[in-house]
C-alpha positions in Angstrom: 99.4 83.8 93.3 98.5 87.3 92.3 95.8 89.1 90.4 96.3 90.5 86.9 98.2 93.8 87.2 96.2 96.0 84.8 92.5 95.2 84.6 89.7 97.2 83.0 86.0 97.1 83.6 83.8 97.2 80.5 80.0 97.6 80.6 78.2 96.5 77.4 75.1 98.6 76.8 72.4 98.8 74.0 69.0 100.3 73.7 67.3 97.3 72.2 65.6 95.2 74.9 62.6 92.9 74.5 60.7 93.6 77.7 61.8 97.1 78.6 63.2 99.0 75.5 65.7 101.7 76.2 66.0 100.6 79.8 69.7 101.6 80.1 68.6 105.2 79.7 65.7 104.9 82.1 65.6 107.8 84.6 66.6 106.9 88.2 66.5 109.9 90.4 67.7 112.3 87.7 70.3 110.1 86.0 70.1 107.3 83.4 70.4 103.8 84.7 73.7 103.2 82.8 75.2 106.1 84.8 74.3 104.4 88.1 75.9 101.2 86.9 79.0 103.1 85.7 79.3 104.7 89.2 79.1 101.4 91.0 81.8 100.0 88.7 84.1 103.0 89.4 83.5 102.5 93.1 84.8 98.9 92.8 88.3 100.3 92.3 89.3 97.5 90.0 90.5 99.8 87.2 89.4 102.1 84.4 85.7 101.8 83.5 84.5 101.9 79.9 81.0 101.7 78.5 80.8 99.7 75.3 77.8 101.4 73.5 75.7 100.1 70.7 73.9 103.4 70.4 75.1 107.1 70.3 72.6 108.2 73.0 74.2 105.9 75.5 77.6 107.4 74.8 76.2 110.9 75.3 74.8 110.0 78.7 78.0 108.5 79.9 80.3 111.2 78.6 78.0 113.9 80.2 79.1 112.7 83.7 82.8 112.4 82.7 82.7 108.7 81.8 84.4 107.0 78.9 82.3 105.5 76.1 83.3 103.5 73.0 81.0 102.9 70.1 80.6 99.3 69.0 78.8 97.4 66.2 75.1 97.4 67.1 74.7 94.0 65.5 76.7 92.1 68.2 74.7 89.2 69.6 76.4 89.0 72.9 78.0 91.2 75.5 81.3 89.2 75.2 81.6 90.2 71.5 80.8 93.8 72.4 83.3 94.1 75.2 86.0 92.5 73.0 85.5 95.0 70.2 85.6 97.9 72.7 88.8 96.5 74.3 90.4 96.1 70.8 89.6 99.8 70.0 90.8 101.3 73.3 93.9 99.1 73.8 95.2 97.6 70.5 98.6 97.4 72.2 97.4 94.9 74.7 98.1 96.9 77.9 95.1 95.6 79.8 95.6 92.0 80.9 92.1 91.3 82.3 88.6 92.4 81.7 85.6 92.5 84.1 82.3 92.5 82.3 79.5 94.2 84.3 75.9 94.1 83.0 74.4 97.4 82.2 71.1 96.7 83.9 72.4 96.3 87.5 72.1 99.8 88.9 71.9 98.7 92.5 74.9 96.3 92.5 77.3 96.6 95.4 80.8 97.5 94.2 82.2 94.7 96.4 80.3 92.2 94.3 82.1 93.4 91.2 85.4 93.0 93.1 84.4 89.4 94.0 84.1 88.3 90.4 87.7 89.5 89.7 89.2 87.8 92.7 89.4 84.2 91.3 91.8 85.3 88.6 94.5 85.3 91.3 94.9 81.6 90.3 96.9 81.5 87.1 95.0 78.4 85.9 91.7 80.2 85.8 90.6 81.6 82.4 87.3 83.1 83.4 85.5 83.9 86.6 81.8 84.4 87.5 79.5 84.5 90.5 76.8 82.5 92.2 74.8 82.5 95.4 73.0 79.7 97.2 69.4 79.1 96.3 67.1 79.4 99.3 63.8 79.7 97.4 62.2 76.4 96.3 60.7 77.9 93.2 64.1 79.1 92.0 65.4 75.5 92.2 63.0 74.3 89.6 62.6 77.5 87.5 64.3 77.1 84.1 64.8 80.9 83.9 67.2 80.6 86.9 70.5 79.2 85.7 72.2 76.8 88.1 76.0 76.7 88.4 77.2 73.2 89.2 80.3 74.1 91.2 82.9 72.0 93.1 83.4 74.0 96.3 85.4 72.6 99.2 83.9 72.9 102.7 84.6 76.4 104.1 85.8 77.8 100.8 84.2 80.7 98.8 85.5 79.8 95.4 85.1 76.6 93.3 85.5 75.3 89.9 82.5 75.3 87.5 81.7 71.9 86.1 78.5 72.9 84.3 75.7 75.4 84.0 72.2 74.3 83.4 68.5 75.4 83.5 67.4 72.2 85.2 67.7 71.4 88.9 71.3 70.2 89.4 73.3 68.6 90.9 71.3 65.8 92.5 71.7 64.5 96.0 71.8 66.5 99.3 73.6 69.8 99.3 73.3 73.4 98.1 72.2 74.6 94.7 73.7 77.7 93.3 72.0 80.5 91.3 74.4 81.7 88.6 75.0 85.5 88.2 76.0 86.7 84.8 79.0 88.8 85.7 82.3 87.7 84.3 86.0 88.4 84.6 88.4 87.2 81.8 92.1 87.1 81.3 92.6 89.0 78.1 93.9 86.0 76.2 91.0 84.0 77.4 88.4 86.6 76.2 90.1 86.7 72.8 90.0 82.9 72.6 86.4 82.7 73.7 85.0 85.1 71.1 86.9 83.2 68.4 85.2 79.9 69.2 82.2 78.6 67.3 79.0 78.0 69.3 79.1 74.8 71.2 76.6 71.9 71.1 75.6 72.3 74.7 75.6 76.1 74.4 72.9 75.8 71.7 71.0 73.2 73.6 70.8 75.1 77.0 71.1 78.6 75.4 73.9 79.4 77.8 76.9 81.1 76.3 79.3 80.2 79.1 79.0 76.5 78.1 81.0 77.4 75.0 84.0 78.0 77.2 83.6 74.7 79.2 83.1 72.7 76.0 86.4 74.1 74.7 88.3 73.1 77.8 88.5 76.5 79.4 88.5 76.8 83.2 85.8 78.9 84.9 85.9 79.5 88.6 82.9 80.7 90.6 83.0 83.0 93.6 80.1 82.6 96.0 78.4 85.8 97.2 75.5 86.3 99.5 73.2 87.7 96.9 73.1 90.0 93.9 70.2 92.5 93.1 68.1 91.4 90.2 68.6 93.0 86.8 66.1 95.5 85.5 64.0 93.8 82.9 60.5 95.1 83.5 58.8 98.3 84.7 58.3 96.7 88.1 62.0 96.0 88.3 62.7 99.6 87.5 60.4 100.8 90.3 62.2 98.5 92.7 65.6 99.9 91.6 64.3 103.4 92.1 63.2 102.6 95.6 66.5 101.0 96.5 68.4 104.0 95.3 66.2 106.6 97.0 68.5 109.3 98.3 68.9 108.9 102.0 68.6 112.6 102.8 65.3 113.0 101.0 62.5 113.9 103.5 
């Protein structure tokens, strides 16, 4: 088994946000948040990094530090649609054979975590890959805002097949529960197929886009990680990210 030979990392980004508008341009120690995310993606070493922008201001910020930005339709409803449009624009010939989708509001993410979501594509039967970590907080187990990945993981293994994703506490019985993390890696053909699919019945019910893939018979594998920093959704989250990224040489 071997990984796709020519992957690309694409970061979808837009200024519209319900709780923290324009957050991707929020200043973190002199640089916009999207630039911090771009740097972490570059450090992952997976492949070229592209920012798929819904707004010209984001493109200006990324290009100012030497990054590559692509303008996309601001009306896209999902990051998957945005990254597919960007991929089609930059690579109409189909050179890139896999895509890693990194959220634009994770400025403190460890580059190794980005690498972890790409690793399950080494199995040719896997269409998509994503991440999860074990829930240790009781409140998370019952919180409907915490999406649970129902994963079949063999003892001692770090990757398993996703059977379902849900907002309720699942599965039942004794054993770990897993908190889903919304980073994805796709084979190119799988991404193209996924964005062509109509919304699924369970997708609409749970309001979880990844269920569209499972309902259509696509295979999603989940890599287990220790933890992933929370996304920036509120001013308090932004303050936390600033603290985590405080320059070490500052007195």
